[in-house]
C-alpha positions as CSV (number, residue, x, y, z in Angstrom):
1,M,52.5,71.3,-50.8
2,K,51.8,74.7,-48.2
3,T,48.2,73.8,-49.0
4,T,48.3,69.9,-47.9
5,S,50.7,71.1,-44.1
6,L,47.8,73.7,-43.6
7,L,44.6,71.5,-43.8
8,F,46.9,68.6,-42.0
9,L,47.1,71.0,-39.3
10,L,43.8,72.3,-39.6
11,L,42.4,68.6,-39.2
12,L,44.7,66.9,-36.3
13,P,42.0,68.9,-33.4
14,L,40.0,66.6,-35.0
15,Y,41.3,63.3,-35.5
16,L,43.1,63.3,-31.6
17,L,39.1,64.4,-30.8
18,A,37.9,61.2,-32.1
19,Q,40.0,58.8,-31.1
20,P,39.4,56.4,-28.4
21,G,41.3,57.7,-25.8
22,P,43.4,55.3,-23.2
23,R,42.4,51.5,-23.4
24,V,41.2,50.1,-20.3
25,G,40.9,46.8,-18.5
26,V,39.9,45.6,-15.3
27,V,41.4,42.5,-13.3
28,L,39.0,41.2,-10.9
29,S,40.8,38.6,-8.1
30,G,39.5,35.5,-7.2
31,G,38.2,35.3,-3.3
32,G,35.0,32.5,-3.4
33,A,32.2,34.0,-2.2
34,K,34.1,37.7,-1.7
35,G,33.5,37.8,-5.3
36,V,30.4,38.8,-5.7
37,A,31.4,42.5,-4.5
38,H,33.2,42.1,-7.8
39,V,29.3,42.8,-9.0
40,G,28.9,46.1,-6.9
41,A,32.4,47.5,-8.1
42,L,31.8,46.9,-11.8
43,R,28.5,49.0,-11.3
44,V,30.3,51.9,-10.6
45,I,32.4,51.9,-12.8
46,E,30.1,51.6,-15.3
47,E,28.2,54.8,-13.4
48,A,31.7,57.2,-14.2
49,G,31.0,56.2,-17.8
50,I,34.2,53.8,-18.3
51,R,34.3,51.9,-21.3
52,I,36.0,48.5,-20.2
53,D,38.0,47.5,-22.6
54,Y,39.4,44.1,-21.6
55,I,38.6,42.3,-18.3
56,G,40.2,39.3,-16.3
57,G,40.2,37.7,-13.9
58,S,40.7,34.2,-11.4
59,S,38.8,32.2,-10.0
60,M,35.5,33.9,-8.8
61,G,37.3,36.9,-10.3
62,G,37.4,34.5,-13.9
63,I,33.8,33.7,-13.7
64,V,31.8,37.1,-12.7
65,G,34.4,39.1,-15.7
66,G,33.4,35.5,-17.6
67,L,29.6,36.4,-17.6
68,Y,30.0,40.1,-17.8
69,A,32.1,40.0,-20.7
70,A,29.3,37.0,-22.2
71,G,27.3,40.5,-22.2
72,W,25.7,40.2,-19.3
73,S,24.6,44.0,-17.8
74,V,25.7,44.3,-13.7
75,D,22.1,44.9,-13.4
76,Q,21.5,42.0,-15.0
77,L,24.3,39.8,-12.8
78,D,23.5,41.7,-9.5
79,S,19.6,39.5,-10.3
80,I,21.2,36.4,-11.2
81,L,23.3,35.9,-8.2
82,R,20.3,36.6,-5.7
83,A,18.1,34.7,-8.0
84,N,20.8,31.3,-7.6
85,D,22.1,30.1,-4.2
86,L,25.8,29.4,-5.1
87,S,26.4,27.3,-2.1
88,V,23.5,24.8,-3.7
89,V,24.7,25.3,-7.2
90,L,28.4,24.3,-5.9
91,Q,27.4,21.3,-4.2
92,D,26.3,19.4,-6.9
93,E,23.1,18.0,-5.6
94,V,21.2,15.6,-7.8
95,K,17.4,16.4,-8.1
96,R,16.0,13.3,-6.9
97,D,13.3,14.0,-9.8
98,Y,16.5,12.9,-12.2
99,Q,17.3,9.7,-10.6
100,P,16.8,6.1,-11.9
101,F,13.8,4.9,-10.6
102,F,15.9,1.6,-9.3
103,N,18.1,3.5,-7.6
104,K,14.9,5.4,-6.1
105,I,13.8,1.3,-5.1
106,Y,17.0,0.3,-3.6
107,G,20.4,2.7,-3.9
108,E,19.0,5.4,-0.6
109,K,19.9,3.8,2.1
110,Y,23.9,4.3,1.9
111,A,25.9,7.1,3.7
112,L,29.8,6.3,2.0
113,R,30.8,5.4,-1.0
114,L,34.1,4.1,-2.3
115,S,35.3,3.2,-5.8
116,F,37.1,0.5,-6.7
117,K,39.9,0.4,-9.4
118,D,42.8,-2.4,-10.0
119,F,41.2,-3.6,-6.6
120,K,42.2,-0.6,-4.7
121,I,39.8,1.7,-2.9
122,S,39.2,5.3,-5.2
123,L,38.6,8.2,-3.1
124,P,36.8,10.9,-4.5
125,P,39.0,14.3,-7.2
126,A,36.9,16.6,-4.6
127,L,33.7,17.0,-2.5
128,S,32.2,17.9,-5.6
129,D,32.8,17.1,-9.2
130,G,31.6,20.8,-10.4
131,Q,28.5,19.4,-12.8
132,E,25.7,21.5,-11.7
133,A,28.2,24.5,-11.8
134,F,29.2,23.7,-15.8
135,N,25.6,23.6,-16.2
136,F,25.0,26.8,-15.0
137,L,27.5,28.4,-16.6
138,S,26.5,27.3,-19.7
139,A,23.0,28.0,-19.9
140,L,25.0,31.5,-18.8
141,T,26.4,31.5,-22.1
142,D,25.0,29.4,-24.7
143,H,24.3,33.2,-26.7
144,V,28.2,32.9,-27.3
145,V,28.6,29.1,-27.4
146,G,29.9,30.1,-31.4
147,I,32.4,32.3,-30.2
148,T,35.4,30.5,-29.1
149,D,37.9,32.8,-29.4
150,F,37.4,35.2,-26.1
151,S,39.6,38.0,-27.3
152,Q,36.3,38.7,-29.5
153,L,33.5,38.4,-26.9
154,P,31.3,41.8,-26.3
155,T,33.8,42.2,-24.0
156,P,37.1,41.1,-24.8
157,F,38.4,38.3,-21.7
158,L,40.9,35.9,-19.9
159,C,41.2,34.1,-16.9
160,I,43.8,31.6,-15.5
161,G,44.0,28.3,-14.5
162,T,46.4,25.5,-12.6
163,D,47.8,22.8,-14.5
164,V,47.9,20.6,-11.6
165,S,50.2,18.0,-13.2
166,A,53.0,21.0,-13.6
167,G,52.0,23.5,-11.4
168,K,52.3,26.0,-13.9
169,Q,49.4,28.6,-14.8
170,V,47.3,28.7,-17.6
171,I,46.0,31.7,-19.8
172,L,42.4,30.3,-20.9
173,E,41.4,32.3,-23.3
174,K,40.1,29.9,-26.0
175,G,37.8,27.4,-26.5
176,C,34.2,26.6,-24.8
177,L,34.2,30.0,-21.9
178,A,31.5,27.9,-19.7
179,R,34.0,25.3,-19.7
180,A,37.5,28.4,-18.2
181,M,35.6,29.6,-16.2
182,R,34.6,26.5,-14.7
183,A,37.9,25.3,-14.8
184,S,39.7,28.3,-13.5
185,G,37.0,28.7,-10.2
186,S,37.8,24.8,-9.3
187,F,38.6,25.5,-5.6
188,P,40.8,23.0,-4.5
189,G,38.8,20.2,-2.1
190,L,36.0,21.8,-3.3
191,L,35.3,21.1,-6.8
192,A,37.3,18.3,-9.0
193,P,39.8,20.1,-11.5
194,V,38.6,20.2,-15.3
195,E,40.3,18.7,-18.6
196,V,40.7,21.5,-20.5
197,D,42.7,21.0,-24.1
198,S,44.2,17.9,-22.1
199,Q,45.5,19.9,-19.3
200,L,43.5,19.4,-15.9
201,I,42.9,22.6,-14.4
202,T,42.3,23.8,-11.0
203,D,41.7,27.1,-9.9
204,G,43.5,29.6,-10.9
205,A,44.2,31.3,-8.0
206,V,46.8,28.9,-6.8
207,V,49.5,30.1,-9.1
208,N,48.3,33.7,-9.7
209,N,44.9,35.1,-8.4
210,F,45.3,38.9,-9.7
211,P,46.5,38.6,-13.6
212,A,46.9,42.3,-13.9
213,K,49.8,41.7,-15.8
214,E,48.3,39.9,-17.9
215,V,45.9,41.9,-19.1
216,H,47.7,44.6,-19.5
217,D,49.7,42.8,-21.7
218,K,46.5,43.2,-24.2
219,G,47.1,46.0,-24.8
220,M,45.4,48.6,-22.0
221,D,46.6,51.8,-21.1
222,F,44.8,51.6,-17.5
223,I,44.2,49.5,-14.9
224,I,41.7,49.1,-12.4
225,G,41.5,46.2,-10.4
226,V,39.5,44.8,-7.8
227,S,40.2,42.4,-5.2
228,V,38.7,41.1,-2.5
229,E,42.0,39.3,-1.2
230,A,42.0,38.7,2.5
231,D,45.5,40.0,4.7
232,L,47.2,37.3,6.6
233,Y,45.7,36.8,9.7
234,S,47.6,37.6,13.2
235,K,49.0,35.6,16.0
236,D,45.5,35.7,17.9
237,E,43.4,34.9,15.3
238,L,44.9,31.8,14.6
239,T,42.6,30.0,16.3
240,S,41.0,26.5,14.6
241,M,42.9,24.9,11.9
242,E,40.6,26.1,9.0
243,K,42.8,29.5,9.0
244,I,45.4,27.9,10.0
245,I,45.6,26.1,6.5
246,E,43.9,28.9,4.6
247,Q,46.9,31.3,5.9
248,I,49.9,28.8,4.5
249,G,47.9,28.5,1.6
250,S,47.7,32.5,1.8
251,Y,51.5,33.0,1.6
252,Q,52.6,32.7,-1.7
253,M,49.3,33.9,-3.0
254,I,49.8,37.3,-1.5
255,A,53.2,37.4,-2.8
256,R,52.1,37.1,-6.1
257,S,49.7,39.5,-6.1
258,Q,51.9,42.6,-4.8
259,D,53.8,42.3,-7.8
260,Q,50.9,41.8,-9.9
261,L,49.6,45.3,-7.9
262,T,52.0,47.4,-9.6
263,Y,50.7,47.0,-12.6
264,C,47.2,49.0,-11.6
265,N,46.8,52.3,-12.2
266,L,43.8,52.0,-9.4
267,V,42.6,49.2,-6.7
268,I,38.8,49.0,-5.4
269,R,39.4,47.3,-1.7
270,P,36.2,46.4,-0.4
271,A,36.2,45.8,3.1
272,L,35.4,41.9,3.3
273,D,37.6,41.0,6.5
274,E,34.5,39.4,8.6
275,Y,33.7,37.5,5.2
276,G,34.5,33.9,4.3
277,V,35.3,32.4,1.1
278,T,32.2,30.4,1.6
279,S,29.8,33.1,2.9
280,F,27.4,32.6,0.0
281,D,24.4,33.8,3.2
282,A,25.7,37.2,3.2
283,I,26.1,37.9,-1.3
284,D,23.9,41.3,-0.8
285,T,26.0,42.6,2.0
286,I,29.3,41.7,0.6
287,M,28.2,43.2,-2.7
288,V,27.2,46.4,-1.2
289,R,30.5,46.4,0.0
290,G,32.0,46.1,-3.3
291,E,29.6,49.4,-4.3
292,R,30.9,51.1,-1.4
293,A,35.0,50.4,-1.6
294,A,34.7,51.4,-5.6
295,R,32.3,54.8,-5.6
296,L,35.5,55.5,-2.5
297,Q,37.2,56.1,-5.8
298,W,34.7,57.9,-7.6
299,D,36.7,60.6,-8.6
300,S,39.5,58.8,-9.9
301,L,37.0,56.6,-11.9
302,V,35.6,59.9,-13.5
303,S,38.8,60.8,-14.8
304,I,39.7,57.8,-16.7
305,A,36.4,58.2,-18.3
306,R,37.3,61.7,-18.9
307,L,40.2,60.7,-20.9
308,Q,38.7,58.2,-22.4
309,H,35.6,60.2,-24.0
310,S,38.0,63.4,-23.9
311,G,35.5,63.8,-27.6
312,P,32.1,65.4,-28.2
313,E,30.2,61.9,-27.6
314,A,28.2,61.0,-24.4
315,P,29.6,59.0,-21.9
316,Y,30.3,55.2,-22.7
317,K,26.9,53.3,-21.3
318,R,26.9,49.6,-22.2
319,P,23.9,47.7,-24.0
320,D,21.7,45.3,-21.8
321,L,21.7,41.5,-23.3
322,V,18.7,40.8,-24.7
323,T,18.1,37.5,-22.6
324,E,15.0,36.0,-24.3
325,Q,16.6,32.3,-24.6
326,A,16.5,30.1,-28.4
327,L,15.5,27.0,-28.5
328,L,18.5,24.7,-29.1
329,Q,18.8,23.1,-32.4
330,V,20.4,19.9,-32.3
331,G,20.9,17.8,-35.1
332,T,23.7,15.3,-33.8
333,V,25.2,14.3,-31.6
334,R,28.5,12.9,-31.2
335,L,29.5,10.8,-28.5
336,E,32.9,10.1,-27.5
337,D,34.0,6.5,-26.6
338,N,33.0,5.4,-23.4
339,P,32.3,2.3,-21.4
340,A,29.7,3.6,-19.2
341,I,26.5,4.3,-21.7
342,T,25.5,3.3,-25.4
343,Y,24.8,6.2,-28.2
344,K,21.0,5.0,-27.4
345,A,21.0,4.9,-23.9
346,L,21.8,8.3,-23.6
347,V,20.0,10.1,-26.1
348,R,16.6,7.9,-24.1
349,K,17.9,10.2,-20.8
350,F,16.0,13.8,-22.2
351,P,12.6,14.4,-21.6
352,Q,11.7,14.6,-25.0
353,P,12.7,13.3,-28.9
354,F,16.6,14.0,-28.9
355,P,18.4,14.9,-31.0
356,G,16.1,17.3,-32.0
357,T,14.2,21.0,-31.1
358,I,15.1,21.6,-26.9
359,S,14.6,24.4,-24.6
360,F,18.0,24.3,-22.5
361,D,16.4,23.9,-19.2
362,K,15.4,20.4,-21.2
363,F,18.5,20.0,-22.1
364,R,19.4,20.4,-18.5
365,E,16.8,18.0,-17.1
366,G,19.3,15.3,-19.4
367,I,22.5,16.5,-18.6
368,A,21.3,15.9,-14.8
369,A,19.7,12.9,-15.2
370,L,23.2,11.5,-16.6
371,Y,24.8,12.4,-14.2
372,A,22.5,11.1,-11.7
373,T,23.2,7.5,-12.9
374,D,26.2,7.6,-10.5
375,N,28.6,6.4,-13.6
376,F,30.0,10.2,-14.7
377,Q,32.4,11.8,-13.0
378,F,32.1,15.2,-15.2
379,I,29.4,15.3,-18.4
380,D,31.7,17.4,-20.2
381,Y,29.8,19.1,-23.5
382,H,29.6,22.2,-25.6
383,F,27.9,23.2,-28.9
384,E,29.7,23.7,-32.6
385,P,27.5,25.6,-35.2
386,Q,26.5,23.6,-38.5
387,V,26.1,25.1,-41.9
388,T,22.8,24.2,-41.8
389,G,21.5,26.8,-38.7
390,Q,22.1,24.0,-36.5
391,R,24.4,22.5,-33.7
392,E,26.1,19.0,-33.0
393,L,26.8,18.2,-29.8
394,V,29.7,17.4,-28.5
395,M,30.0,15.7,-25.4
396,H,33.0,13.3,-23.4
397,L,31.9,11.9,-20.9
398,K,34.4,11.2,-18.1
399,V,33.9,7.8,-16.3
400,K,33.9,7.9,-12.5
401,P,37.4,5.8,-11.4
402,G,36.3,2.2,-10.4
403,Y,32.9,3.6,-11.6
404,E,32.6,-0.7,-12.2
405,S,32.6,-1.5,-9.0
406,S,32.2,-0.4,-5.3
407,L,31.9,-0.8,-2.0
408,R,28.5,1.1,-0.3
409,L,28.1,0.8,3.3
410,G,25.6,1.9,6.1
411,L,24.2,2.1,9.4
412,H,20.5,1.8,11.1
413,Y,19.3,1.4,14.6
414,D,15.6,0.7,15.5
415,K,13.1,-1.2,17.4
416,V,12.4,-3.7,14.8
417,Y,15.7,-5.0,13.3
418,K,18.4,-3.6,16.5
419,S,21.5,-2.6,15.2
420,S,22.7,-3.3,11.4
421,L,25.5,-3.0,9.3
422,L,25.1,-3.3,5.6
423,L,27.8,-3.5,3.6
424,N,27.1,-3.2,-0.4
425,G,28.8,-4.2,-3.6
426,T,27.6,-2.5,-6.7
427,F,29.4,-3.6,-10.0
428,R,27.6,-2.6,-13.7
429,N,27.8,-4.0,-16.9
430,V,27.4,-7.3,-15.8
431,V,27.1,-9.4,-18.0
432,F,24.6,-6.9,-20.5
433,Q,25.3,-3.4,-21.1
434,N,23.2,-1.0,-19.3
435,S,23.1,-3.4,-16.1
436,I,23.7,-3.3,-12.8
437,A,24.2,-5.7,-10.5
438,A,24.3,-5.2,-6.4
439,L,24.5,-7.1,-3.0
440,D,23.1,-5.6,0.1
441,L,25.0,-8.0,3.0
442,I,23.4,-6.7,6.4
443,I,25.0,-7.6,9.8
444,G,23.1,-7.1,12.8
445,D,20.9,-8.9,15.7
446,K,19.7,-10.7,12.6
447,L,21.0,-11.6,9.5
448,R,19.6,-10.5,6.6
449,Y,20.4,-9.9,2.2
450,N,19.0,-8.3,-0.3
451,A,21.0,-9.5,-4.3
452,H,19.0,-7.2,-7.2
453,Y,19.6,-7.7,-11.3
454,Y,18.5,-5.0,-13.4
455,V,18.9,-4.7,-17.4
456,G,17.4,-1.4,-18.6
457,G,17.7,2.1,-20.6
458,G,16.0,4.3,-18.3
459,R,13.1,5.2,-20.2
460,T,12.0,1.9,-21.9
461,P,11.3,-1.1,-20.5
462,G,13.5,-3.2,-18.5
463,A,13.8,-6.2,-16.5
464,G,15.7,-7.9,-13.3
465,F,15.7,-10.2,-11.0
466,N,15.8,-9.6,-7.1
467,S,16.3,-13.0,-4.1
468,R,16.1,-11.2,-0.2
469,L,16.1,-13.4,3.0
470,N,15.0,-11.3,6.4
471,T,14.5,-12.3,9.9
472,V,13.1,-11.0,12.5
473,D,11.8,-11.3,15.7
474,L,7.5,-11.6,15.8
475,P,5.8,-11.1,19.0
476,I,2.3,-12.4,18.9
477,D,-0.8,-11.8,21.3
478,L,-2.9,-15.0,21.4
479,P,-6.3,-14.9,20.6
480,V,-6.8,-16.1,25.2
481,R,-4.7,-16.3,27.9
482,I,-3.2,-19.9,28.0
483,D,-2.8,-21.3,31.9
484,I,-0.2,-23.9,32.3
485,G,-0.1,-24.4,35.7
486,D,1.4,-23.6,39.3
487,S,-0.4,-20.3,38.3
488,I,1.7,-19.5,35.3
489,S,-0.1,-18.3,32.0
490,I,1.3,-16.9,28.6
491,Q,-0.4,-14.1,26.6
492,S,2.0,-13.9,24.1
493,L,4.4,-15.7,22.4
494,L,7.9,-14.6,20.3
495,F,8.2,-16.1,16.4
496,N,11.3,-16.4,15.0
497,M,10.1,-15.1,11.1
498,T,12.3,-16.3,7.9
499,D,10.9,-15.1,5.0
500,H,13.2,-15.6,2.2
501,T,11.8,-14.7,-1.5
502,Q,13.1,-15.0,-5.4
503,E,11.4,-12.4,-8.5
504,L,11.6,-12.0,-11.4
505,Y,10.2,-9.0,-13.1
506,A,9.6,-7.0,-16.3
507,N,9.0,-3.2,-15.8
508,L,6.6,-2.6,-19.0
509,L,6.7,1.2,-18.9
510,T,9.4,3.1,-16.3
511,N,10.9,6.7,-16.6
512,E,12.7,8.4,-13.5
513,Q,9.3,8.5,-11.6
514,F,6.9,5.1,-11.8
515,A,7.4,1.7,-13.2
516,L,4.5,-0.3,-14.4
517,G,5.2,-3.7,-14.7
518,V,4.8,-7.7,-13.8
519,A,6.8,-10.2,-12.1
520,A,7.0,-13.8,-10.8
521,E,7.9,-15.0,-7.0
522,L,9.2,-18.1,-5.5
523,K,8.6,-17.4,-1.4
524,Y,9.9,-19.7,1.2
525,F,7.7,-18.8,4.6
526,K,8.6,-20.0,8.1
527,T,7.1,-19.1,11.6
528,A,8.8,-20.9,14.6
529,T,8.6,-20.5,18.8
530,E,10.7,-21.8,21.2
531,Q,8.2,-20.7,24.1
532,A,5.9,-23.3,22.8
533,V,8.6,-27.2,22.7
534,D,7.6,-30.5,23.5
535,Y,10.4,-31.2,25.6
536,I,9.6,-34.8,25.2
537,S,9.8,-35.4,21.2
538,E,12.0,-31.4,20.7
539,R,8.8,-30.4,18.7
540,N,7.0,-27.2,18.3
541,Y,3.9,-26.7,19.1
542,V,3.1,-23.8,16.7
543,D,5.2,-24.3,13.9
544,E,4.6,-23.3,10.3
545,K,6.6,-23.6,6.8
546,G,6.4,-24.0,3.6
547,W,7.2,-22.7,-0.3
548,Y,4.6,-20.1,-2.1
549,A,4.7,-19.5,-5.2
550,G,2.7,-16.4,-6.9
551,A,2.4,-13.6,-9.2
552,R,1.2,-9.8,-9.3
553,A,1.2,-6.6,-12.0
554,F,1.9,-3.5,-9.6
555,L,2.2,0.5,-10.2
556,H,4.7,1.6,-8.4
557,F,4.7,5.7,-8.8
558,D,7.6,7.9,-6.7
559,N,8.5,11.3,-7.1
560,R,9.6,12.7,-3.8
561,D,11.7,15.4,-3.6
562,R,13.9,13.4,-1.2
563,I,13.1,10.2,0.7
564,F,12.5,11.5,4.0
565,F,12.1,14.7,5.6
566,T,9.9,15.1,2.4
567,Q,7.9,18.9,1.6
568,R,6.7,17.7,-1.7
569,G,5.4,14.7,-4.3
570,A,4.0,11.4,-4.2
571,L,5.0,8.3,-3.4
572,I,2.2,5.6,-4.7
573,R,2.1,1.9,-5.3
574,I,-0.5,-0.3,-6.0
575,A,-0.3,-4.4,-6.6
576,A,-3.0,-6.8,-7.3
577,R,-1.0,-10.1,-5.8
578,G,-2.6,-14.0,-6.7
579,F,-0.6,-16.9,-4.6
580,K,-0.1,-20.1,-4.2
581,P,0.6,-22.4,-1.3
582,I,2.9,-25.7,-3.0
583,T,3.6,-27.0,-0.1
584,S,2.7,-26.5,4.0
585,L,3.1,-27.8,7.6
586,K,-0.2,-26.8,8.8
587,Y,-1.9,-26.2,5.8
588,D,-2.2,-29.1,3.3
589,D,-6.2,-28.7,3.1
590,I,-5.4,-25.2,0.7
591,R,-2.3,-26.3,-1.7
592,E,-5.3,-26.7,-4.7
593,T,-6.6,-23.2,-3.8
594,L,-5.8,-19.5,-4.7
595,G,-5.2,-16.7,-2.6
596,W,-5.8,-12.9,-3.4
597,N,-4.4,-9.7,-2.3
598,F,-5.0,-6.4,-3.3
599,D,-3.6,-3.0,-1.8
600,I,-2.5,0.5,-2.6
601,Q,-0.5,3.0,-0.4
602,A,-0.6,6.4,-0.7
603,R,2.3,9.1,0.6
604,L,1.0,12.4,-0.2
605,F,3.2,15.3,0.5
606,H,1.3,19.3,-0.2
607,P,3.7,21.6,0.7
608,L,1.6,24.3,3.1
609,S,4.2,26.8,3.3
610,E,8.6,27.0,2.9
611,H,8.0,25.1,6.7
612,L,5.3,23.7,6.8
613,T,4.4,20.0,4.9
614,A,1.1,18.2,4.7
615,V,1.6,14.4,4.5
616,F,-2.2,12.3,3.7
617,I,-1.6,8.7,4.4
618,A,-3.8,5.7,2.6
619,D,-3.3,2.6,3.3
620,A,-6.1,-0.3,1.9
621,G,-5.7,-3.9,1.7
622,R,-8.5,-7.0,0.6
623,T,-7.6,-10.8,0.9
624,L,-9.5,-12.7,-1.8
625,G,-9.9,-16.7,-2.1
626,T,-7.4,-19.0,0.4
627,P,-5.6,-16.4,2.8
628,A,-1.9,-17.6,3.6
629,P,0.5,-16.2,6.4
630,P,3.1,-14.6,4.4
631,Y,-0.1,-12.3,2.9
632,R,-1.5,-11.1,5.6
633,Y,-1.7,-8.1,6.9
634,F,0.5,-7.3,10.1
635,L,0.0,-4.0,11.7
636,G,2.3,-2.4,14.3
637,S,5.2,0.0,14.4
638,N,7.5,2.9,13.4
639,N,9.9,1.0,10.9
640,R,9.3,2.3,7.1
641,N,11.6,-0.6,5.1
642,L,8.5,-3.5,5.9
643,I,8.7,-6.3,4.2
644,N,5.3,-8.7,2.8
645,N,2.2,-7.3,4.3
646,F,3.3,-5.5,7.4
647,R,2.4,-1.7,8.1
648,P,3.3,0.7,10.0
649,F,1.3,2.2,12.6
650,T,2.3,4.8,15.8
651,G,1.4,3.5,18.9
652,L,1.9,-0.3,18.6
653,A,4.5,-2.7,19.0
654,F,5.6,-4.0,15.8
655,A,3.1,-6.8,14.2
656,R,1.2,-6.5,17.4
657,I,-2.2,-7.2,15.6
658,S,-2.9,-9.4,11.7
659,G,-5.4,-9.8,9.7
660,N,-6.7,-10.5,6.4
661,N,-8.4,-7.1,5.5
662,L,-7.0,-3.5,6.1
663,F,-8.4,-0.1,5.6
664,K,-5.5,2.9,7.0
665,A,-5.8,6.5,6.4
666,G,-3.5,9.4,8.6
667,L,-2.8,13.1,8.5
668,T,1.0,14.3,9.4
669,L,2.1,18.0,9.8
670,Q,5.6,18.3,9.5
671,Y,7.4,21.6,10.5
672,K,10.9,22.3,9.5
673,L,12.4,23.8,12.3
674,L,15.5,25.0,11.0
675,K,17.8,23.4,7.9
676,T,18.1,20.3,8.9
677,H,15.6,19.9,12.4
678,Y,12.2,18.8,11.3
679,F,9.0,18.4,14.2
680,S,5.8,16.2,13.1
681,L,2.7,15.4,15.0
682,T,0.8,12.6,13.2
683,G,-3.2,11.2,13.7
684,E,-3.9,7.4,12.1
685,L,-7.2,5.5,12.1
686,A,-6.9,1.7,10.7
687,S,-9.3,-1.3,11.1
688,L,-8.2,-4.6,10.7
689,G,-9.9,-7.9,10.6
690,D,-10.7,-11.2,8.8
691,D,-14.1,-9.7,7.9
692,P,-14.0,-8.5,4.4
693,Q,-16.0,-4.7,5.4
694,P,-14.1,-2.6,6.6
695,F,-15.4,-1.4,10.5
696,S,-17.3,-4.1,10.8
697,S,-17.7,-6.4,14.6
698,G,-15.5,-8.3,13.0
699,H,-12.6,-5.7,12.5
700,T,-9.8,-3.8,15.4
701,Q,-10.6,-0.2,15.0
702,F,-7.5,1.1,16.4
703,R,-6.7,5.6,17.0
704,S,-2.8,6.8,17.4
705,I,-1.5,9.9,17.5
706,G,2.3,10.3,17.9
707,L,5.2,13.6,17.9
708,S,8.2,12.8,15.9
709,Y,11.5,15.2,16.2
710,G,14.0,14.6,13.8
711,I,17.6,15.6,12.2
712,S,18.6,15.1,8.9
713,T,22.6,14.1,9.3
714,P,25.3,12.7,6.7
715,L,24.4,9.1,8.1
716,G,20.5,9.2,7.4
717,P,17.6,10.4,10.1
718,V,18.0,10.5,13.7
719,E,14.3,10.5,14.6
720,V,13.1,10.3,18.3
721,T,9.5,9.1,18.4
722,Y,6.7,9.0,20.5
723,G,2.9,7.2,19.5
724,R,-0.6,6.5,22.1
725,S,-2.9,4.7,20.6
726,N,-6.1,3.7,22.2
727,K,-4.2,0.3,22.6
728,E,-0.7,1.3,24.5
729,S,2.1,3.7,23.8
730,E,5.7,3.2,22.2
731,W,9.0,5.2,21.9
732,Y,10.9,5.2,19.2
733,F,14.2,5.7,18.4
734,T,16.1,6.0,14.7
735,L,18.8,6.2,13.4
736,G,20.2,6.0,10.0
737,Y,19.0,5.5,6.0
738,W,16.6,3.2,6.7
739,F,17.4,-0.6,5.1
């Protein structure tokens, strides 16, 4: 007995030395962009030798804490935040590369979209659906995809969310880590809430912005808090609506956080008074402020580390995460029921055979292509490991309210069509699944409409029907001046042109960047002028109207990064068309003959630097056989939405000159002055005439130079352009998306 007691007394000091010491928890507050300071504070906590046994946070603190818990080192988090513009991640901007090709041709002209549900207008739940934020977090947590209990992560973790329906706190500590972080960071009004376990979860900061008690209750002996919460504004500082709204929302948050602070043994407070929740452009400074504030607490941090490591072992050093990303081995895809897309159409959105082996980057491209269809408010997904070593992808696609039908609006002004208001109704899955029907009604100085119906699965062949009515004033210079007496002569006439076209087409090969297909066309074309009328018989001296049938083969390629103020990519249209007059007032003698058009339009956008882009322009058209008025080439104006064979040319008025054969080349240098301001210089050369040989004596030669200043706005581009050619000069002002 005495021997046993003596042995116990001798071994007790060794046992005490071997104990891990007090358990330390770290709590990170919410604060939007200011939460980047947490990375700087974590760097100093680690340098002091502290082992973080639990980490928790709310909102941005939950996101930083979750990534740290997943194993990312402080240096790696620093690099991630500097390499990714978080303001862009939060905006959910869909890259144009992923948009369906139908949208690129017909859909990029609307300033406002309203969905209808039960014949009521449905507004979005926030400015951003948060899809890109979820994709971003999913990619960064893929290496812990099999861990659904956050206490089993490299560093145990929890974050806070708010149940929107009940207004109560939800502790998120199980499930999909990326979804939990995305839900906790759902800043109201900016990011839409997320459904987690049948609960609609928004920003945890609404109910608990500093979950110190929740981390303490996990058995922590010491709590280190990092708070980036702002103090209340003084009366003199409340000078804007933004600050007043922020102040009102901060009352209860600050009061609750004061209670939570009582659970902390040490609080680090970075000095961030001059920064706000959206100051993502200042992350370098904010991160340094977090590190600086933590270093002011260096002695206290070292004391905590010594208590943790009272034994002979070296201070704790967290291992770096191996960042090499393995390929995803996806064996099956489980798609929960939804009315917006079929399983076959879904898997075709991914850029390589799927299910199968795919990189996470390629997987994200597929998710982006799904989101770009504009059918879904949020694409929720996670992976479940299978015994085969592969994964099952589980997908829940939250359909946009009223996605089946929506109203879209647009505004535009230019010299050709003058003021125009666009009203669009878009309807999905009408008659056929994976179909879209859209009707544009354009009200203004000239009434127009465009109707479209298309059935297709993205990367599979599709078919569609278009109907278009276009009316416009067409000024035509006469070949010679006509004297009509009393010293009055006529040099030009103003025609009223009407073009009504019906087209049935098939895309034989297609994806998000191109369509190769064939089409059949029926066209009614009329031109008339009230300036040349026999006032006895009321008959127009100049009057052409008739029906034309045609067929064409086409290739349309478009991989531009954006439709206006483009900085990279290409737009190429190639068409071969055969046409034949069916009825014609003026061309009865050619109704038995065929005419042919072959043309190409190319715009190549090459970035020379971050701000400077060179645009190479080439247009060429050739007419063979018997020509007809609707297919004649017209040159002039800066309009970018011209029909038939009308082509823009800076420095000439709309349709100033025409011919059966065209050659045009040009170069534009576009400089991005500020984030949304652009200046461009354009030089163009054109040869137009009826002679088949370009630049022959039968052609008219044109040269021009144009200067343009433009601004990108929510309504579309606003531009002022001056063009001067060897024939005349023109000023142009345009407002809004082109349609």
